[in-house]
C-alpha positions in Angstrom: -42.0 -2.7 -66.7 -40.0 -6.0 -67.8 -40.5 -9.3 -67.1 -38.0 -12.3 -67.8 -39.3 -15.8 -69.2 -40.5 -17.8 -66.4 -41.6 -21.5 -67.4 -42.9 -22.3 -64.2 -44.9 -19.4 -63.8 -48.2 -20.7 -65.4 -51.4 -21.7 -63.3 -54.4 -23.9 -64.1 -57.3 -21.9 -64.9 -59.4 -24.6 -65.8 -59.2 -28.2 -66.9 -57.1 -28.3 -69.9 -56.2 -24.4 -69.8 -53.1 -22.7 -68.3 -52.2 -19.0 -68.2 -49.3 -17.0 -67.3 -49.6 -13.0 -66.9 -46.8 -12.2 -69.1 -46.7 -8.2 -68.5 -49.2 -5.4 -67.5 -49.1 -1.8 -67.1 -52.0 0.4 -65.8 -54.1 -0.2 -68.7 -53.2 -3.3 -70.2 -52.4 -6.9 -69.5 -51.0 -9.5 -71.7 -51.6 -13.2 -70.8 -50.3 -16.1 -72.6 -52.6 -19.3 -72.4 -51.6 -23.0 -73.1 -54.8 -25.0 -74.7 -55.0 -28.7 -74.3 -56.9 -30.3 -77.2 -60.4 -30.8 -76.4 -60.4 -28.2 -73.5 -63.3 -25.7 -73.6 -63.7 -22.4 -72.4 -67.4 -21.9 -71.8 -69.3 -19.0 -73.0 -69.2 -16.1 -71.0 -68.5 -12.1 -71.0 -66.6 -9.9 -68.9 -66.1 -5.9 -69.1 -62.7 -6.3 -70.6 -61.9 -5.7 -74.1 -59.9 -8.8 -75.2 -57.6 -9.0 -78.2 -55.9 -12.1 -79.1 -53.1 -14.3 -81.3 -52.9 -17.8 -81.9 -49.4 -18.7 -81.6 -49.9 -22.3 -82.7 -52.5 -25.0 -82.6 -56.1 -24.7 -83.9 -59.4 -23.3 -82.0 -63.0 -22.6 -82.5 -63.7 -19.0 -81.1 -67.5 -18.0 -80.6 -67.9 -14.3 -80.6 -71.5 -13.5 -80.0 -73.5 -15.3 -82.7 -70.2 -16.0 -84.9 -68.0 -19.0 -84.9 -64.3 -18.6 -86.3 -61.8 -21.2 -86.7 -58.7 -19.8 -85.6 -55.2 -21.0 -87.1 -51.7 -19.8 -86.4 -51.3 -16.3 -87.3 -55.2 -15.5 -86.6 -55.9 -12.4 -84.2 -59.2 -11.3 -82.8 -60.6 -8.8 -80.6 -63.5 -9.2 -78.8 -65.6 -5.8 -77.1 -66.1 -6.0 -73.2 -69.7 -7.5 -72.3 -69.8 -9.7 -75.6 -70.4 -13.5 -74.9 -67.5 -15.5 -76.0 -65.9 -19.1 -75.5 -63.7 -21.5 -77.4 -63.3 -25.1 -78.2 -59.6 -26.5 -78.4 -59.1 -28.3 -81.4 -55.4 -29.0 -81.4 -53.1 -28.3 -78.4 -52.5 -24.3 -78.7 -50.8 -21.2 -77.6 -52.7 -17.9 -77.8 -51.3 -14.6 -76.4 -54.2 -12.2 -75.3 -54.3 -8.7 -74.0 -57.0 -7.3 -71.6 -57.8 -3.4 -71.2 -58.6 -2.7 -68.6 -56.3 -5.0 -66.2 -58.0 -7.8 -65.1 -57.2 -7.9 -61.5 -57.8 -11.3 -61.2 -55.2 -12.4 -63.5 -52.5 -10.3 -61.4 -52.0 -13.3 -58.6 
């Protein structure tokens, strides 16, 4: 599968957080997130493994009982079922890969 750039393809995930599915296959899905300063992603979990990379900005990522200050170039991998969330310290862009594919991100 190949997908061309689309600036109009973002959707509001929650207040201050936009997401765009970049591409997916049978087993993985890649998503770009635009994260506005002072937004928060509440603690949650899902069965999908989630690997991410911070392209720009600054986030405070909670993974289980650990808190990580993430700056551009930082990356993470969150096992399926682990409680996690984030505070957005500065306007940020992150790219994340989920496996298996998150069906709820395909629409």
